[in-house]
N, CA, C and O atoms as CSV, one atom per row, in Angstrom:
chain,resi,resn,atom,element,x,y,z
A,1,MET,N,N,0.842,-1.188,0.000
A,1,MET,CA,C,0.000,0.000,0.000
A,1,MET,C,C,0.885,1.248,0.000
A,1,MET,O,O,1.823,1.349,0.790
A,2,LEU,N,N,0.588,2.178,-0.872
A,2,LEU,CA,C,1.354,3.411,-0.962
A,2,LEU,C,C,0.974,4.373,0.152
A,2,LEU,O,O,-0.198,4.516,0.500
A,3,LYS,N,N,1.996,5.035,0.709
A,3,LYS,CA,C,1.738,6.064,1.701
A,3,LYS,C,C,1.224,7.303,0.970
A,3,LYS,O,O,1.685,7.601,-0.132
A,4,PRO,N,N,0.280,8.027,1.565
A,4,PRO,CA,C,-0.184,9.250,0.920
A,4,PRO,C,C,0.935,10.291,0.865
A,4,PRO,O,O,1.759,10.377,1.776
A,5,VAL,N,N,0.954,11.061,-0.188
A,5,VAL,CA,C,1.951,12.117,-0.332
A,5,VAL,C,C,1.564,13.265,0.597
A,5,VAL,O,O,0.433,13.751,0.568
A,6,LEU,N,N,2.506,13.682,1.408
A,6,LEU,CA,C,2.290,14.819,2.296
A,6,LEU,C,C,3.083,16.007,1.778
A,6,LEU,O,O,4.124,15.846,1.141
A,7,LYS,N,N,2.580,17.196,2.058
A,7,LYS,CA,C,3.226,18.427,1.609
A,7,LYS,C,C,3.361,19.399,2.770
A,7,LYS,O,O,2.559,19.397,3.704
A,8,LEU,N,N,4.394,20.229,2.690
A,8,LEU,CA,C,4.478,21.387,3.557
A,8,LEU,C,C,4.374,22.601,2.654
A,8,LEU,O,O,4.818,22.565,1.506
A,9,VAL,N,N,3.796,23.665,3.161
A,9,VAL,CA,C,3.576,24.875,2.377
A,9,VAL,C,C,4.360,26.007,3.021
A,9,VAL,O,O,4.261,26.246,4.224
A,10,ILE,N,N,5.144,26.702,2.193
A,10,ILE,CA,C,5.915,27.838,2.685
A,10,ILE,C,C,5.495,29.101,1.951
A,10,ILE,O,O,5.008,29.052,0.822
A,11,VAL,N,N,5.693,30.228,2.612
A,11,VAL,CA,C,5.581,31.531,1.966
A,11,VAL,C,C,7.014,31.921,1.635
A,11,VAL,O,O,7.840,32.104,2.529
A,12,TYR,N,N,7.299,32.046,0.346
A,12,TYR,CA,C,8.649,32.363,-0.111
A,12,TYR,C,C,8.690,33.792,-0.615
A,12,TYR,O,O,7.941,34.162,-1.519
A,13,ASN,N,N,9.573,34.600,-0.023
A,13,ASN,CA,C,9.769,35.987,-0.417
A,13,ASN,C,C,11.036,36.041,-1.264
A,13,ASN,O,O,12.140,36.177,-0.737
A,14,ALA,N,N,10.868,35.934,-2.562
A,14,ALA,CA,C,12.001,35.836,-3.485
A,14,ALA,C,C,12.931,37.056,-3.453
A,14,ALA,O,O,14.148,36.873,-3.456
A,15,PRO,N,N,12.413,38.298,-3.424
A,15,PRO,CA,C,13.327,39.446,-3.464
A,15,PRO,C,C,14.359,39.480,-2.331
A,15,PRO,O,O,15.468,39.979,-2.515
A,16,VAL,N,N,13.992,38.947,-1.160
A,16,VAL,CA,C,14.939,38.949,-0.039
A,16,VAL,C,C,15.409,37.536,0.316
A,16,VAL,O,O,16.169,37.354,1.266
A,17,ASN,N,N,14.953,36.531,-0.453
A,17,ASN,CA,C,15.329,35.126,-0.278
A,17,ASN,C,C,15.078,34.637,1.152
A,17,ASN,O,O,15.965,34.088,1.805
A,18,GLU,N,N,13.844,34.852,1.616
A,18,GLU,CA,C,13.422,34.408,2.935
A,18,GLU,C,C,12.150,33.585,2.797
A,18,GLU,O,O,11.420,33.711,1.814
A,19,TYR,N,N,11.890,32.739,3.795
A,19,TYR,CA,C,10.660,31.960,3.795
A,19,TYR,C,C,10.148,31.789,5.217
A,19,TYR,O,O,10.897,31.910,6.186
A,20,SER,N,N,8.880,31.511,5.316
A,20,SER,CA,C,8.285,31.083,6.575
A,20,SER,C,C,7.422,29.869,6.273
A,20,SER,O,O,6.921,29.709,5.160
A,21,VAL,N,N,7.256,29.021,7.273
A,21,VAL,CA,C,6.460,27.814,7.096
A,21,VAL,C,C,5.010,28.145,7.415
A,21,VAL,O,O,4.694,28.668,8.483
A,22,CYS,N,N,4.149,27.831,6.479
A,22,CYS,CA,C,2.718,28.126,6.610
A,22,CYS,C,C,1.962,26.921,7.169
A,22,CYS,O,O,1.136,27.076,8.069
A,23,ALA,N,N,2.230,25.739,6.652
A,23,ALA,CA,C,1.514,24.526,7.065
A,23,ALA,C,C,2.366,23.312,6.749
A,23,ALA,O,O,3.194,23.340,5.838
A,24,HIS,N,N,2.155,22.239,7.511
A,24,HIS,CA,C,2.827,20.973,7.201
A,24,HIS,C,C,1.839,19.828,7.417
A,24,HIS,O,O,0.750,20.023,7.956
A,25,ASN,N,N,2.239,18.633,6.985
A,25,ASN,CA,C,1.395,17.442,7.088
A,25,ASN,C,C,0.086,17.589,6.315
A,25,ASN,O,O,-0.952,17.084,6.744
A,26,GLN,N,N,0.135,18.270,5.195
A,26,GLN,CA,C,-1.042,18.486,4.360
A,26,GLN,C,C,-1.087,17.439,3.248
A,26,GLN,O,O,-0.050,17.025,2.730
A,27,SER,N,N,-2.285,17.020,2.894
A,27,SER,CA,C,-2.407,16.157,1.717
A,27,SER,C,C,-2.098,17.015,0.496
A,27,SER,O,O,-2.085,18.243,0.586
A,28,ALA,N,N,-1.853,16.382,-0.631
A,28,ALA,CA,C,-1.575,17.133,-1.864
A,28,ALA,C,C,-2.749,18.060,-2.196
A,28,ALA,O,O,-2.538,19.198,-2.615
A,29,ASP,N,N,-3.982,17.580,-2.012
A,29,ASP,CA,C,-5.166,18.404,-2.297
A,29,ASP,C,C,-5.268,19.583,-1.340
A,29,ASP,O,O,-5.568,20.699,-1.763
A,30,GLU,N,N,-5.021,19.345,-0.053
A,30,GLU,CA,C,-5.084,20.437,0.927
A,30,GLU,C,C,-4.030,21.499,0.623
A,30,GLU,O,O,-4.310,22.696,0.688
A,31,ALA,N,N,-2.829,21.060,0.294
A,31,ALA,CA,C,-1.756,22.002,-0.025
A,31,ALA,C,C,-2.102,22.817,-1.264
A,31,ALA,O,O,-1.870,24.025,-1.293
A,32,GLN,N,N,-2.648,22.176,-2.277
A,32,GLN,CA,C,-3.027,22.880,-3.501
A,32,GLN,C,C,-4.112,23.915,-3.221
A,32,GLN,O,O,-4.077,25.018,-3.767
A,33,ARG,N,N,-5.075,23.562,-2.372
A,33,ARG,CA,C,-6.135,24.519,-2.008
A,33,ARG,C,C,-5.554,25.730,-1.291
A,33,ARG,O,O,-5.968,26.860,-1.548
A,34,LEU,N,N,-4.597,25.504,-0.392
A,34,LEU,CA,C,-3.944,26.627,0.289
A,34,LEU,C,C,-3.260,27.547,-0.714
A,34,LEU,O,O,-3.409,28.767,-0.653
A,35,VAL,N,N,-2.513,26.958,-1.630
A,35,VAL,CA,C,-1.786,27.746,-2.635
A,35,VAL,C,C,-2.769,28.544,-3.490
A,35,VAL,O,O,-2.549,29.730,-3.738
A,36,GLU,N,N,-3.837,27.915,-3.938
A,36,GLU,CA,C,-4.815,28.596,-4.788
A,36,GLU,C,C,-5.600,29.662,-4.035
A,36,GLU,O,O,-5.866,30.736,-4.575
A,37,THR,N,N,-5.971,29.372,-2.792
A,37,THR,CA,C,-6.806,30.292,-2.017
A,37,THR,C,C,-6.033,31.504,-1.524
A,37,THR,O,O,-6.518,32.631,-1.626
A,38,TRP,N,N,-4.843,31.287,-0.992
A,38,TRP,CA,C,-4.105,32.366,-0.343
A,38,TRP,C,C,-3.001,32.967,-1.196
A,38,TRP,O,O,-2.528,34.061,-0.890
A,39,GLY,N,N,-2.579,32.294,-2.246
A,39,GLY,CA,C,-1.481,32.794,-3.064
A,39,GLY,C,C,-1.710,34.161,-3.662
A,39,GLY,O,O,-0.776,34.951,-3.797
A,40,GLU,N,N,-2.945,34.442,-4.021
A,40,GLU,CA,C,-3.243,35.741,-4.646
A,40,GLU,C,C,-3.297,36.890,-3.651
A,40,GLU,O,O,-3.377,38.046,-4.066
A,41,HIS,N,N,-3.256,36.613,-2.352
A,41,HIS,CA,C,-3.359,37.645,-1.324
A,41,HIS,C,C,-2.012,38.060,-0.754
A,41,HIS,O,O,-1.960,38.860,0.180
A,42,LEU,N,N,-0.939,37.538,-1.291
A,42,LEU,CA,C,0.391,37.819,-0.765
A,42,LEU,C,C,0.961,39.115,-1.326
A,42,LEU,O,O,0.513,39.613,-2.359
A,43,LEU,N,N,1.949,39.649,-0.630
A,43,LEU,CA,C,2.642,40.837,-1.104
A,43,LEU,C,C,3.382,40.537,-2.400
A,43,LEU,O,O,3.721,39.387,-2.677
A,44,GLU,N,N,3.627,41.560,-3.177
A,44,GLU,CA,C,4.368,41.394,-4.429
A,44,GLU,C,C,5.731,40.776,-4.150
A,44,GLU,O,O,6.422,41.178,-3.214
A,45,GLY,N,N,6.113,39.804,-4.958
A,45,GLY,CA,C,7.392,39.114,-4.800
A,45,GLY,C,C,7.305,37.865,-3.943
A,45,GLY,O,O,8.245,37.071,-3.903
A,46,CYS,N,N,6.177,37.684,-3.255
A,46,CYS,CA,C,5.987,36.502,-2.405
A,46,CYS,C,C,5.102,35.490,-3.119
A,46,CYS,O,O,4.249,35.854,-3.929
A,47,LYS,N,N,5.314,34.222,-2.810
A,47,LYS,CA,C,4.453,33.176,-3.352
A,47,LYS,C,C,4.414,32.001,-2.393
A,47,LYS,O,O,5.328,31.800,-1.593
A,48,LEU,N,N,3.351,31.235,-2.487
A,48,LEU,CA,C,3.224,30.016,-1.702
A,48,LEU,C,C,3.782,28.861,-2.510
A,48,LEU,O,O,3.472,28.721,-3.693
A,49,LEU,N,N,4.593,28.043,-1.886
A,49,LEU,CA,C,5.163,26.867,-2.532
A,49,LEU,C,C,4.826,25.636,-1.705
A,49,LEU,O,O,4.936,25.660,-0.479
A,50,ALA,N,N,4.423,24.574,-2.358
A,50,ALA,CA,C,4.174,23.293,-1.700
A,50,ALA,C,C,5.369,22.382,-1.981
A,50,ALA,O,O,5.756,22.185,-3.133
A,51,ILE,N,N,5.939,21.838,-0.923
A,51,ILE,CA,C,7.131,20.992,-1.013
A,51,ILE,C,C,6.789,19.618,-0.460
A,51,ILE,O,O,6.146,19.508,0.584
A,52,GLU,N,N,7.210,18.584,-1.146
A,52,GLU,CA,C,6.905,17.228,-0.709
A,52,GLU,C,C,7.647,16.873,0.582
A,52,GLU,O,O,8.848,17.111,0.715
A,53,GLN,N,N,6.903,16.300,1.521
A,53,GLN,CA,C,7.467,15.769,2.762
A,53,GLN,C,C,7.674,14.275,2.564
A,53,GLN,O,O,6.896,13.624,1.867
A,54,HIS,N,N,8.699,13.741,3.162
A,54,HIS,CA,C,8.941,12.304,3.045
A,54,HIS,C,C,8.321,11.527,4.185
A,54,HIS,O,O,8.210,10.303,4.116
A,55,SER,N,N,7.913,12.228,5.238
A,55,SER,CA,C,7.244,11.576,6.361
A,55,SER,C,C,6.449,12.635,7.128
A,55,SER,O,O,6.652,13.837,6.953
A,56,ARG,N,N,5.545,12.161,7.976
A,56,ARG,CA,C,4.747,13.080,8.793
A,56,ARG,C,C,5.683,13.762,9.789
A,56,ARG,O,O,6.506,13.115,10.436
A,57,HIS,N,N,5.538,15.073,9.895
A,57,HIS,CA,C,6.352,15.837,10.823
A,57,HIS,C,C,5.676,15.880,12.182
A,57,HIS,O,O,4.550,15.409,12.338
A,58,SER,N,N,6.353,16.434,13.144
A,58,SER,CA,C,5.826,16.506,14.503
A,58,SER,C,C,4.496,17.253,14.532
A,58,SER,O,O,4.123,17.936,13.578
A,59,LYS,N,N,3.804,17.106,15.632
A,59,LYS,CA,C,2.493,17.748,15.776
A,59,LYS,C,C,2.601,19.186,16.241
A,59,LYS,O,O,1.584,19.867,16.373
A,60,GLU,N,N,3.810,19.662,16.492
A,60,GLU,CA,C,3.973,21.052,16.909
A,60,GLU,C,C,3.587,21.988,15.763
A,60,GLU,O,O,3.421,21.551,14.624
A,61,ALA,N,N,3.449,23.244,16.067
A,61,ALA,CA,C,3.105,24.233,15.053
A,61,ALA,C,C,4.138,24.211,13.933
A,61,ALA,O,O,5.330,24.021,14.175
A,62,ALA,N,N,3.669,24.406,12.714
A,62,ALA,CA,C,4.553,24.353,11.546
A,62,ALA,C,C,5.727,25.328,11.683
A,62,ALA,O,O,6.846,25.009,11.279
A,63,GLN,N,N,5.479,26.511,12.250
A,63,GLN,CA,C,6.544,27.504,12.427
A,63,GLN,C,C,7.661,27.001,13.333
A,63,GLN,O,O,8.802,27.450,13.221
A,64,ASP,N,N,7.338,26.067,14.233
A,64,ASP,CA,C,8.319,25.564,15.194
A,64,ASP,C,C,8.945,24.234,14.773
A,64,ASP,O,O,9.777,23.691,15.501
A,65,CYS,N,N,8.566,23.709,13.628
A,65,CYS,CA,C,8.988,22.378,13.209
A,65,CYS,C,C,10.372,22.415,12.550
A,65,CYS,O,O,10.540,22.952,11.456
A,66,LYS,N,N,11.344,21.839,13.235
A,66,LYS,CA,C,12.708,21.817,12.705
A,66,LYS,C,C,12.823,20.911,11.479
A,66,LYS,O,O,13.666,21.144,10.613
A,67,THR,N,N,11.981,19.881,11.402
A,67,THR,CA,C,12.004,19.001,10.235
A,67,THR,C,C,11.564,19.756,8.982
A,67,THR,O,O,12.095,19.521,7.896
A,68,CYS,N,N,10.598,20.660,9.128
A,68,CYS,CA,C,10.182,21.480,7.984
A,68,CYS,C,C,11.345,22.324,7.484
A,68,CYS,O,O,11.576,22.419,6.279
A,69,ARG,N,N,12.066,22.927,8.399
A,69,ARG,CA,C,13.206,23.765,8.001
A,69,ARG,C,C,14.276,22.930,7.298
A,69,ARG,O,O,14.864,23.374,6.311
A,70,TYR,N,N,14.524,21.737,7.801
A,70,TYR,CA,C,15.487,20.838,7.160
A,70,TYR,C,C,15.011,20.499,5.744
A,70,TYR,O,O,15.802,20.513,4.802
A,71,THR,N,N,13.732,20.199,5.599
A,71,THR,CA,C,13.177,19.837,4.292
A,71,THR,C,C,13.324,20.987,3.305
A,71,THR,O,O,13.703,20.768,2.154
A,72,VAL,N,N,13.030,22.208,3.739
A,72,VAL,CA,C,13.179,23.360,2.843
A,72,VAL,C,C,14.641,23.520,2.444
A,72,VAL,O,O,14.949,23.756,1.276
A,73,LYS,N,N,15.526,23.392,3.402
A,73,LYS,CA,C,16.954,23.586,3.120
A,73,LYS,C,C,17.495,22.543,2.147
A,73,LYS,O,O,18.289,22.873,1.266
A,74,HIS,N,N,17.075,21.293,2.297
A,74,HIS,CA,C,17.686,20.214,1.525
A,74,HIS,C,C,16.838,19.674,0.377
A,74,HIS,O,O,17.373,19.004,-0.506
A,75,LYS,N,N,15.548,19.941,0.361
A,75,LYS,CA,C,14.676,19.316,-0.633
A,75,LYS,C,C,13.871,20.296,-1.491
A,75,LYS,O,O,13.166,19.870,-2.406
A,76,SER,N,N,13.962,21.593,-1.215
A,76,SER,CA,C,13.113,22.550,-1.923
A,76,SER,C,C,13.617,22.886,-3.321
A,76,SER,O,O,12.830,23.264,-4.188
A,77,GLY,N,N,14.908,22.754,-3.545
A,77,GLY,CA,C,15.475,23.138,-4.831
A,77,GLY,C,C,15.719,24.633,-4.965
A,77,GLY,O,O,16.145,25.098,-6.022
A,78,LEU,N,N,15.454,25.392,-3.902
A,78,LEU,CA,C,15.677,26.835,-3.952
A,78,LEU,C,C,17.154,27.113,-3.731
A,78,LEU,O,O,17.753,26.639,-2.766
A,79,THR,N,N,17.736,27.894,-4.650
A,79,THR,CA,C,19.135,28.276,-4.507
A,79,THR,C,C,19.277,29.766,-4.767
A,79,THR,O,O,18.669,30.284,-5.704
A,80,PRO,N,N,20.057,30.462,-3.969
A,80,PRO,CA,C,20.674,29.956,-2.763
A,80,PRO,C,C,19.606,29.620,-1.715
A,80,PRO,O,O,18.469,30.083,-1.804
A,81,THR,N,N,19.982,28.827,-0.744
A,81,THR,CA,C,19.040,28.413,0.293
A,81,THR,C,C,18.475,29.643,0.990
A,81,THR,O,O,19.232,30.488,1.469
A,82,PRO,N,N,17.141,29.751,1.050
A,82,PRO,CA,C,16.546,30.921,1.691
A,82,PRO,C,C,16.687,30.877,3.210
A,82,PRO,O,O,16.851,29.812,3.804
A,83,LYS,N,N,16.619,32.045,3.816
A,83,LYS,CA,C,16.713,32.184,5.266
A,83,LYS,C,C,15.317,32.002,5.866
A,83,LYS,O,O,14.343,32.539,5.340
A,84,PHE,N,N,15.215,31.247,6.966
A,84,PHE,CA,C,13.956,31.068,7.670
A,84,PHE,C,C,13.636,32.322,8.479
A,84,PHE,O,O,14.500,32.876,9.160
A,85,VAL,N,N,12.372,32.762,8.393
A,85,VAL,CA,C,11.891,33.901,9.173
A,85,VAL,C,C,10.577,33.481,9.829
A,85,VAL,O,O,9.667,32.988,9.164
A,86,ARG,N,N,10.496,33.682,11.119
A,86,ARG,CA,C,9.276,33.340,11.853
A,86,ARG,C,C,8.243,34.445,11.645
A,86,ARG,O,O,8.533,35.624,11.843
A,87,ARG,N,N,7.052,34.053,11.248
A,87,ARG,CA,C,5.941,34.998,11.064
A,87,ARG,C,C,4.876,34.695,12.103
A,87,ARG,O,O,4.414,33.559,12.207
A,88,ASP,N,N,4.494,35.676,12.854
A,88,ASP,CA,C,3.445,35.472,13.864
A,88,ASP,C,C,2.153,36.098,13.446
A,88,ASP,O,O,1.165,36.023,14.177
């Protein structure tokens, strides 16, 4: 049986090469809905990106999840690696 694909969603600010984690442990459909619903409301230069997770992350808030930060750093394909910024 195949494991469901999980996604984490980040807000990526390309002009300053920074990101914050918006959500994690999302199904592909949930992540796509987030991107479609909220992507158009972001500041100019920012976009929502869904990145594949290889396993379920901790139950802590996405902003506090160190596994999410590791995934963005090593699996996002963004170069140079963006800086993490906490958004409250």
